N, CA, C and O atoms as a printed pandas DataFrame, in Angstrom:
     atom_number atom_name residue_name chain_id  residue_number  x_coord  y_coord  z_coord
0              1         N          ARG        A               1    0.852   -1.182    0.000
1              2        CA          ARG        A               1    0.000    0.000    0.000
2              3         C          ARG        A               1    0.892    1.238    0.000
3              4         O          ARG        A               1    1.757    1.369    0.866
4              5         N          PRO        A               2    0.698    2.150   -0.956
5              6        CA          PRO        A               2    1.551    3.340   -1.016
6              7         C          PRO        A               2    1.257    4.295    0.143
7              8         O          PRO        A               2    0.145    4.363    0.667
8              9         N          ALA        A               3    2.288    5.015    0.506
9             10        CA          ALA        A               3    2.132    6.019    1.562
10            11         C          ALA        A               3    1.308    7.191    1.027
11            12         O          ALA        A               3    1.362    7.501   -0.163
12            13         N          PRO        A               4    0.553    7.836    1.905
13            14        CA          PRO        A               4   -0.193    9.008    1.450
14            15         C          PRO        A               4    0.757   10.100    0.978
15            16         O          PRO        A               4    1.864   10.250    1.495
16            17         N          ARG        A               5    0.313   10.842    0.008
17            18        CA          ARG        A               5    1.143   11.940   -0.511
18            19         C          ARG        A               5    0.925   13.182    0.334
19            20         O          ARG        A               5   -0.178   13.452    0.811
20            21         N          THR        A               6    1.987   13.918    0.503
21            22        CA          THR        A               6    1.876   15.203    1.177
22            23         C          THR        A               6    2.287   16.292    0.192
23            24         O          THR        A               6    3.019   16.044   -0.765
24            25         N          THR        A               7    1.814   17.465    0.442
25            26        CA          THR        A               7    2.159   18.609   -0.395
26            27         C          THR        A               7    3.153   19.464    0.362
27            28         O          THR        A               7    2.925   19.811    1.521
28            29         N          ALA        A               8    4.244   19.802   -0.279
29            30        CA          ALA        A               8    5.261   20.650    0.350
30            31         C          ALA        A               8    4.636   21.999    0.712
31            32         O          ALA        A               8    3.777   22.494   -0.018
32            33         N          PRO        A               9    5.056   22.600    1.832
33            34        CA          PRO        A               9    4.469   23.874    2.259
34            35         C          PRO        A               9    4.520   24.969    1.193
35            36         O          PRO        A               9    3.555   25.717    1.035
36            37         N          GLY        A              10    5.625   25.073    0.463
37            38        CA          GLY        A              10    5.724   26.092   -0.583
38            39         C          GLY        A              10    4.737   25.856   -1.709
39            40         O          GLY        A              10    4.164   26.805   -2.245
40            41         N          ASP        A              11    4.533   24.586   -2.073
41            42        CA          ASP        A              11    3.570   24.254   -3.127
42            43         C          ASP        A              11    2.138   24.535   -2.681
43            44         O          ASP        A              11    1.329   25.049   -3.453
44            45         N          LEU        A              12    1.831   24.194   -1.431
45            46        CA          LEU        A              12    0.499   24.467   -0.902
46            47         C          LEU        A              12    0.239   25.969   -0.865
47            48         O          LEU        A              12   -0.839   26.427   -1.243
48            49         N          CYS        A              13    1.218   26.726   -0.412
49            50        CA          CYS        A              13    1.115   28.186   -0.389
50            51         C          CYS        A              13    0.818   28.712   -1.791
51            52         O          CYS        A              13   -0.093   29.521   -1.968
52            53         N          ALA        A              14    1.572   28.263   -2.778
53            54        CA          ALA        A              14    1.393   28.745   -4.152
54            55         C          ALA        A              14    0.002   28.408   -4.680
55            56         O          ALA        A              14   -0.617   29.227   -5.360
56            57         N          ARG        A              15   -0.489   27.219   -4.377
57            58        CA          ARG        A              15   -1.831   26.834   -4.825
58            59         C          ARG        A              15   -2.896   27.721   -4.187
59            60         O          ARG        A              15   -3.813   28.194   -4.859
60            61         N          LEU        A              16   -2.760   27.938   -2.873
61            62        CA          LEU        A              16   -3.729   28.784   -2.168
62            63         C          LEU        A              16   -3.700   30.220   -2.679
63            64         O          LEU        A              16   -4.746   30.812   -2.947
64            65         N          VAL        A              17   -2.502   30.772   -2.813
65            66        CA          VAL        A              17   -2.369   32.156   -3.267
66            67         C          VAL        A              17   -2.902   32.297   -4.692
67            68         O          VAL        A              17   -3.604   33.263   -4.992
68            69         N          THR        A              18   -2.583   31.359   -5.565
69            70        CA          THR        A              18   -3.072   31.407   -6.942
70            71         C          THR        A              18   -4.600   31.368   -6.976
71            72         O          THR        A              18   -5.234   32.145   -7.690
72            73         N          HIS        A              19   -5.177   30.465   -6.205
73            74        CA          HIS        A              19   -6.642   30.365   -6.157
74            75         C          HIS        A              19   -7.266   31.665   -5.677
75            76         O          HIS        A              19   -8.143   32.223   -6.336
76            77         N          TRP        A              20   -6.810   32.146   -4.522
77            78        CA          TRP        A              20   -7.443   33.326   -3.930
78            79         C          TRP        A              20   -7.157   34.594   -4.724
79            80         O          TRP        A              20   -7.984   35.506   -4.730
80            81         N          ALA        A              21   -6.033   34.676   -5.380
81            82        CA          ALA        A              21   -5.763   35.842   -6.230
82            83         C          ALA        A              21   -6.785   35.909   -7.359
83            84         O          ALA        A              21   -7.277   36.989   -7.688
84            85         N          GLY        A              22   -7.105   34.769   -7.949
85            86        CA          GLY        A              22   -8.131   34.738   -8.985
86            87         C          GLY        A              22   -9.491   35.151   -8.456
87            88         O          GLY        A              22  -10.221   35.890   -9.117
88            89         N          VAL        A              23   -9.835   34.678   -7.269
89            90        CA          VAL        A              23  -11.116   35.034   -6.649
90            91         C          VAL        A              23  -11.182   36.536   -6.385
91            92         O          VAL        A              23  -12.190   37.181   -6.672
92            93         N          VAL        A              24  -10.102   37.085   -5.836
93            94        CA          VAL        A              24  -10.071   38.515   -5.517
94            95         C          VAL        A              24  -10.170   39.350   -6.793
95            96         O          VAL        A              24  -10.913   40.330   -6.835
96            97         N          LEU        A              25   -9.427   38.969   -7.830
97            98        CA          LEU        A              25   -9.487   39.726   -9.086
98            99         C          LEU        A              25  -10.872   39.663   -9.730
99           100         O          LEU        A              25  -11.323   40.634  -10.338
100          101         N          ASP        A              26  -11.540   38.527   -9.596
101          102        CA          ASP        A              26  -12.888   38.397  -10.156
102          103         C          ASP        A              26  -13.905   39.231   -9.389
103          104         O          ASP        A              26  -14.958   39.576   -9.925
104          105         N          GLY        A              27  -13.594   39.556   -8.133
105          106        CA          GLY        A              27  -14.454   40.433   -7.349
106          107         C          GLY        A              27  -15.737   39.817   -6.836
107          108         O          GLY        A              27  -16.674   40.546   -6.510
108          109         N          GLY        A              28  -15.811   38.504   -6.756
109          110        CA          GLY        A              28  -17.003   37.848   -6.234
110          111         C          GLY        A              28  -17.159   38.043   -4.730
111          112         O          GLY        A              28  -16.325   38.675   -4.082
112          113         N          ALA        A              29  -18.236   37.493   -4.190
113          114        CA          ALA        A              29  -18.531   37.648   -2.764
114          115         C          ALA        A              29  -17.403   37.116   -1.885
115          116         O          ALA        A              29  -17.124   37.685   -0.830
116          117         N          GLN        A              30  -16.756   36.041   -2.302
117          118        CA          GLN        A              30  -15.679   35.470   -1.496
118          119         C          GLN        A              30  -14.435   36.345   -1.480
119          120         O          GLN        A              30  -13.551   36.135   -0.649
120          121         N          ALA        A              31  -14.346   37.306   -2.362
121          122        CA          ALA        A              31  -13.186   38.200   -2.406
122          123         C          ALA        A              31  -13.078   39.030   -1.140
123          124         O          ALA        A              31  -12.007   39.555   -0.836
124          125         N          GLU        A              32  -14.169   39.158   -0.398
125          126        CA          GLU        A              32  -14.189   39.971    0.820
126          127         C          GLU        A              32  -13.853   39.180    2.080
127          128         O          GLU        A              32  -13.850   39.746    3.173
128          129         N          LEU        A              33  -13.572   37.896    1.954
129          130        CA          LEU        A              33  -13.231   37.085    3.124
130          131         C          LEU        A              33  -11.918   37.558    3.731
131          132         O          LEU        A              33  -11.052   38.081    3.029
132          133         N          ASP        A              34  -11.774   37.370    5.050
133          134        CA          ASP        A              34  -10.485   37.692    5.659
134          135         C          ASP        A              34   -9.532   36.514    5.475
135          136         O          ASP        A              34   -9.937   35.435    5.043
136          137         N          TYR        A              35   -8.265   36.733    5.806
137          138        CA          TYR        A              35   -7.250   35.722    5.514
138          139         C          TYR        A              35   -7.509   34.409    6.234
139          140         O          TYR        A              35   -7.194   33.345    5.700
140          141         N          GLN        A              36   -8.075   34.458    7.430
141          142        CA          GLN        A              36   -8.338   33.214    8.150
142          143         C          GLN        A              36   -9.450   32.417    7.476
143          144         O          GLN        A              36   -9.369   31.191    7.397
144          145         N          ALA        A              37  -10.476   33.092    6.994
145          146        CA          ALA        A              37  -11.555   32.407    6.284
146          147         C          ALA        A              37  -11.052   31.804    4.970
147          148         O          ALA        A              37  -11.598   30.813    4.486
148          149         N          MET        A              38  -10.009   32.408    4.400
149          150        CA          MET        A              38   -9.388   31.868    3.187
150          151         C          MET        A              38   -8.472   30.684    3.497
151          152         O          MET        A              38   -8.038   29.978    2.587
152          153         N          GLY        A              39   -8.181   30.468    4.769
153          154        CA          GLY        A              39   -7.273   29.392    5.157
154          155         C          GLY        A              39   -5.816   29.767    5.012
155          156         O          GLY        A              39   -4.960   28.894    4.865
156          157         N          LEU        A              40   -5.520   31.066    5.051
157          158        CA          LEU        A              40   -4.154   31.551    4.872
158          159         C          LEU        A              40   -3.551   31.986    6.201
159          160         O          LEU        A              40   -4.260   32.405    7.116
160          161         N          SER        A              41   -2.244   31.878    6.286
161          162        CA          SER        A              41   -1.523   32.473    7.408
162          163         C          SER        A              41   -1.356   33.961    7.123
163          164         O          SER        A              41   -1.631   34.424    6.016
164          165         N          GLY        A              42   -0.909   34.699    8.119
165          166        CA          GLY        A              42   -0.644   36.119    7.907
166          167         C          GLY        A              42    0.395   36.340    6.820
167          168         O          GLY        A              42    0.246   37.235    5.988
168          169         N          GLY        A              43    1.447   35.531    6.820
169          170        CA          GLY        A              43    2.492   35.650    5.802
170          171         C          GLY        A              43    1.988   35.319    4.411
171          172         O          GLY        A              43    2.350   35.986    3.442
172          173         N          GLN        A              44    1.158   34.296    4.306
173          174        CA          GLN        A              44    0.582   33.941    3.012
174          175         C          GLN        A              44   -0.349   35.046    2.516
175          176         O          GLN        A              44   -0.423   35.308    1.315
176          177         N          TYR        A              45   -1.052   35.685    3.432
177          178        CA          TYR        A              45   -1.937   36.786    3.052
178          179         C          TYR        A              45   -1.129   37.976    2.544
179          180         O          TYR        A              45   -1.550   38.664    1.614
180          181         N          ASP        A              46    0.032   38.219    3.157
181          182        CA          ASP        A              46    0.919   39.277    2.657
182          183         C          ASP        A              46    1.334   38.985    1.218
183          184         O          ASP        A              46    1.363   39.882    0.375
184          185         N          ILE        A              47    1.655   37.719    0.948
185          186        CA          ILE        A              47    2.011   37.315   -0.415
186          187         C          ILE        A              47    0.818   37.538   -1.342
187          188         O          ILE        A              47    0.974   38.082   -2.435
188          189         N          LEU        A              48   -0.358   37.123   -0.914
189          190        CA          LEU        A              48   -1.568   37.300   -1.723
190          191         C          LEU        A              48   -1.780   38.765   -2.081
191          192         O          LEU        A              48   -2.050   39.083   -3.239
192          193         N          ARG        A              49   -1.663   39.655   -1.114
193          194        CA          ARG        A              49   -1.884   41.082   -1.385
194          195         C          ARG        A              49   -0.878   41.616   -2.399
195          196         O          ARG        A              49   -1.240   42.381   -3.292
196          197         N          ALA        A              50    0.387   41.214   -2.262
197          198        CA          ALA        A              50    1.410   41.672   -3.210
198          199         C          ALA        A              50    1.138   41.131   -4.614
199          200         O          ALA        A              50    1.271   41.855   -5.600
200          201         N          VAL        A              51    0.760   39.866   -4.696
201          202        CA          VAL        A              51    0.474   39.246   -5.993
202          203         C          VAL        A              51   -0.750   39.900   -6.643
203          204         O          VAL        A              51   -0.741   40.173   -7.843
204          205         N          VAL        A              52   -1.785   40.148   -5.868
205          206        CA          VAL        A              52   -2.995   40.774   -6.413
206          207         C          VAL        A              52   -2.696   42.190   -6.902
207          208         O          VAL        A              52   -3.171   42.589   -7.966
208          209         N          ASP        A              53   -1.920   42.947   -6.144
209          210        CA          ASP        A              53   -1.561   44.300   -6.580
210          211         C          ASP        A              53   -0.834   44.270   -7.924
211          212         O          ASP        A              53   -1.144   45.050   -8.825
212          213         N          ALA        A              54    0.135   43.364   -8.050
213          214        CA          ALA        A              54    0.885   43.247   -9.302
214          215         C          ALA        A              54   -0.020   42.770  -10.438
215          216         O          ALA        A              54    0.099   43.242  -11.569
216          217         N          ALA        A              55   -0.921   41.838  -10.138
217          218        CA          ALA        A              55   -1.816   41.305  -11.169
218          219         C          ALA        A              55   -2.799   42.363  -11.663
219          220         O          ALA        A              55   -3.122   42.399  -12.850
220          221         N          ARG        A              56   -3.271   43.214  -10.776
221          222        CA          ARG        A              56   -4.185   44.283  -11.205
222          223         C          ARG        A              56   -3.490   45.223  -12.186
223          224         O          ARG        A              56   -4.067   45.620  -13.199
224          225         N          ALA        A              57   -2.250   45.571  -11.871
225          226        CA          ALA        A              57   -1.486   46.442  -12.772
226          227         C          ALA        A              57   -1.250   45.748  -14.116
227          228         O          ALA        A              57   -1.386   46.367  -15.172
228          229         N          GLU        A              58   -0.903   44.480  -14.071
229          230        CA          GLU        A              58   -0.671   43.709  -15.299
230          231         C          GLU        A              58   -1.952   43.595  -16.123
231          232         O          GLU        A              58   -1.916   43.697  -17.349
232          233         N          GLU        A              59   -3.065   43.387  -15.457
233          234        CA          GLU        A              59   -4.346   43.246  -16.149
234          235         C          GLU        A              59   -4.736   44.540  -16.860
235          236         O          GLU        A              59   -5.262   44.501  -17.972
236          237         N          ARG        A              60   -4.484   45.677  -16.231
237          238        CA          ARG        A              60   -4.811   46.968  -16.858
238          239         C          ARG        A              60   -4.027   47.178  -18.153
239          240         O          ARG        A              60   -4.550   47.730  -19.121
240          241         N          VAL        A              61   -2.781   46.736  -18.163
241          242        CA          VAL        A              61   -1.914   46.979  -19.319
242          243         C          VAL        A              61   -2.019   45.875  -20.373
243          244         O          VAL        A              61   -2.090   46.156  -21.569
244          245         N          HIS        A              62   -2.029   44.617  -19.922
245          246        CA          HIS        A              62   -1.911   43.495  -20.863
246          247         C          HIS        A              62   -3.093   42.529  -20.872
247          248         O          HIS        A              62   -3.096   41.576  -21.651
248          249         N          GLY        A              63   -4.089   42.753  -20.028
249          250        CA          GLY        A              63   -5.282   41.915  -20.046
250          251         C          GLY        A              63   -5.263   40.776  -19.045
251          252         O          GLY        A              63   -4.252   40.514  -18.393
252          253         N          PRO        A              64   -6.417   40.095  -18.936
253          254        CA          PRO        A              64   -6.588   39.058  -17.925
254          255         C          PRO        A              64   -5.678   37.839  -18.089
255          256         O          PRO        A              64   -5.234   37.270  -17.092
256          257         N          ALA        A              65   -5.397   37.434  -19.309
257          258        CA          ALA        A              65   -4.533   36.259  -19.498
258          259         C          ALA        A              65   -3.132   36.527  -18.956
259          260         O          ALA        A              65   -2.534   35.669  -18.308
260          261         N          ALA        A              66   -2.620   37.716  -19.225
261          262        CA          ALA        A              66   -1.292   38.083  -18.716
262          263         C          ALA        A              66   -1.306   38.164  -17.197
263          264         O          ALA        A              66   -0.340   37.774  -16.541
264          265         N          ALA        A              67   -2.400   38.669  -16.639
265          266        CA          ALA        A              67   -2.515   38.741  -15.180
266          267         C          ALA        A              67   -2.501   37.341  -14.578
267          268         O          ALA        A              67   -1.873   37.114  -13.543
268          269         N          GLY        A              68   -3.186   36.407  -15.217
269          270        CA          GLY        A              68   -3.198   35.026  -14.731
270          271         C          GLY        A              68   -1.816   34.397  -14.736
271          272         O          GLY        A              68   -1.447   33.698  -13.793
272          273         N          LYS        A              69   -1.056   34.640  -15.782
273          274        CA          LYS        A              69    0.316   34.118  -15.849
274          275         C          LYS        A              69    1.181   34.740  -14.762
275          276         O          LYS        A              69    1.980   34.056  -14.124
276          277         N          LEU        A              70    1.015   36.045  -14.558
277          278        CA          LEU        A              70    1.786   36.727  -13.527
278          279         C          LEU        A              70    1.445   36.176  -12.145
279          280         O          LEU        A              70    2.340   35.975  -11.325
280          281         N          ILE        A              71    0.170   35.930  -11.880
281          282        CA          ILE        A              71   -0.248   35.376  -10.589
282          283         C          ILE        A              71    0.463   34.058  -10.332
283          284         O          ILE        A              71    1.049   33.862   -9.268
284          285         N          ALA        A              72    0.415   33.159  -11.297
285          286        CA          ALA        A              72    1.037   31.848  -11.114
286          287         C          ALA        A              72    2.535   31.971  -10.868
287          288         O          ALA        A              72    3.074   31.328   -9.968
288          289         N          ALA        A              73    3.203   32.794  -11.663
289          290        CA          ALA        A              73    4.658   32.937  -11.533
290          291         C          ALA        A              73    5.040   33.580  -10.206
291          292         O          ALA        A              73    5.955   33.110   -9.529
292          293         N          GLN        A              74    4.343   34.655   -9.828
293          294        CA          GLN        A              74    4.700   35.331   -8.580
294          295         C          GLN        A              74    4.340   34.498   -7.358
295          296         O          GLN        A              74    5.087   34.485   -6.380
296          297         N          ALA        A              75    3.212   33.806   -7.398
297          298        CA          ALA        A              75    2.845   32.948   -6.269
298          299         C          ALA        A              75    3.897   31.861   -6.080
299          300         O          ALA        A              75    4.328   31.601   -4.956
300          301         N          ASP        A              76    4.311   31.228   -7.168
301          302        CA          ASP        A              76    5.350   30.193   -7.078
302          303         C          ASP        A              76    6.636   30.756   -6.492
303          304         O          ASP        A              76    7.214   30.167   -5.578
304          305         N          ARG        A              77    7.084   31.891   -7.013
305          306        CA          ARG        A              77    8.360   32.460   -6.571
306          307         C          ARG        A              77    8.301   32.941   -5.129
307          308         O          ARG        A              77    9.183   32.630   -4.329
308          309         N          ARG        A              78    7.269   33.693   -4.800
309          310        CA          ARG        A              78    7.176   34.255   -3.449
310          311         C          ARG        A              78    6.990   33.164   -2.396
311          312         O          ARG        A              78    7.572   33.236   -1.314
312          313         N          CYS        A              79    6.190   32.171   -2.709
313          314        CA          CYS        A              79    5.985   31.076   -1.754
314          315         C          CYS        A              79    7.237   30.216   -1.629
315          316         O          CYS        A              79    7.570   29.771   -0.530
316          317         N          ALA        A              80    7.930   29.977   -2.728
317          318        CA          ALA        A              80    9.189   29.227   -2.657
318          319         C          ALA        A              80   10.193   29.962   -1.785
319          320         O          ALA        A              80   10.890   29.342   -0.982
320          321         N          ASP        A              81   10.272   31.282   -1.938
321          322        CA          ASP        A              81   11.182   32.072   -1.100
322          323         C          ASP        A              81   10.793   31.972    0.368
323          324         O          ASP        A              81   11.655   31.805    1.231
324          325         N          ARG        A              82    9.512   32.072    0.651
325          326        CA          ARG        A              82    9.044   32.047    2.044
326          327         C          ARG        A              82    9.324   30.706    2.706
327          328         O          ARG        A              82    9.677   30.661    3.884
328          329         N          TYR        A              83    9.173   29.628    1.975
329          330        CA          TYR        A              83    9.315   28.287    2.547
330          331         C          TYR        A              83   10.627   27.612    2.158
331          332         O          TYR        A              83   10.756   26.395    2.282
332          333         N          ARG        A              84   11.585   28.379    1.697
333          334        CA          ARG        A              84   12.868   27.836    1.253
334          335         C          ARG        A              84   13.535   26.959    2.314
335          336         O          ARG        A              84   14.112   25.921    1.991
336          337         N          ASP        A              85   13.457   27.371    3.561
337          338        CA          ASP        A              85   14.099   26.630    4.649
338          339         C          ASP        A              85   13.123   25.712    5.370
339          340         O          ASP        A              85   13.380   25.319    6.509
340          341         N          GLY        A              86   12.026   25.366    4.743
341          342        CA          GLY        A              86   11.085   24.421    5.317
342          343         C          GLY        A              86    9.837   25.053    5.895
343          344         O          GLY        A              86    8.792   24.404    5.934
344          345         N          GLY        A              87    9.904   26.277    6.340
345          346        CA          GLY        A              87    8.726   26.937    6.888
346          347         C          GLY        A              87    9.113   28.107    7.755
347          348         O          GLY        A              87   10.235   28.174    8.257
348          349         N          PRO        A              88    8.198   29.022    7.932
349          350        CA          PRO        A              88    8.479   30.182    8.775
350          351         C          PRO        A              88    8.524   29.792   10.242
351          352         O          PRO        A              88    8.039   28.729   10.632
352          353         N          THR        A              89    9.100   30.649   11.035
353          354        CA          THR        A              89    9.147   30.418   12.474
354          355         C          THR        A              89    8.391   31.532   13.177
355          356         O          THR        A              89    8.040   32.537   12.558
356          357         N          GLY        A              90    8.144   31.359   14.446
357          358        CA          GLY        A              90    7.520   32.415   15.219
358          359         C          GLY        A              90    6.062   32.170   15.537
359          360         O          GLY        A              90    5.400   33.077   16.041
360          361         N          GLY        A              91    5.533   31.005   15.272
361          362        CA          GLY        A              91    4.152   30.718   15.623
362          363         C          GLY        A              91    3.413   30.055   14.484
363          364         O          GLY        A              91    3.870   30.074   13.341
364          365         N          PRO        A              92    2.261   29.462   14.797
365          366        CA          PRO        A              92    1.539   28.694   13.789
366          367         C          PRO        A              92    0.947   29.527   12.666
367          368         O          PRO        A              92    0.695   28.995   11.585
368          369         N          TRP        A              93    0.718   30.813   12.884
369          370        CA          TRP        A              93    0.081   31.625   11.857
370          371         C          TRP        A              93    1.061   32.532   11.145
371          372         O          TRP        A              93    0.649   33.508   10.518
372          373         N          GLN        A              94    2.337   32.237   11.225
373          374        CA          GLN        A              94    3.350   33.048   10.560
374          375         C          GLN        A              94    3.442   32.634    9.117
375          376         O          GLN        A              94    4.240   33.193    8.364
């Protein structure tokens, strides 16, 4: 029987940030949720805000497809940087 698969913290962060960035850009009702309701840590929410800000600027200039590509790339990079050493320290919500 194979062992259950786990998702690396950086990969999970990138998936969450990518998902929520799309929700926020679309402006639906869930876009108004706070970071805890989104299932994000404070640090992940900081990444989300930075990614969304950059994506909005990209969308204004180059359109939604370019914004989507930027979201994926920045979420991957920022989350990889944050979790490079395995995870943040200082508490469970860091």
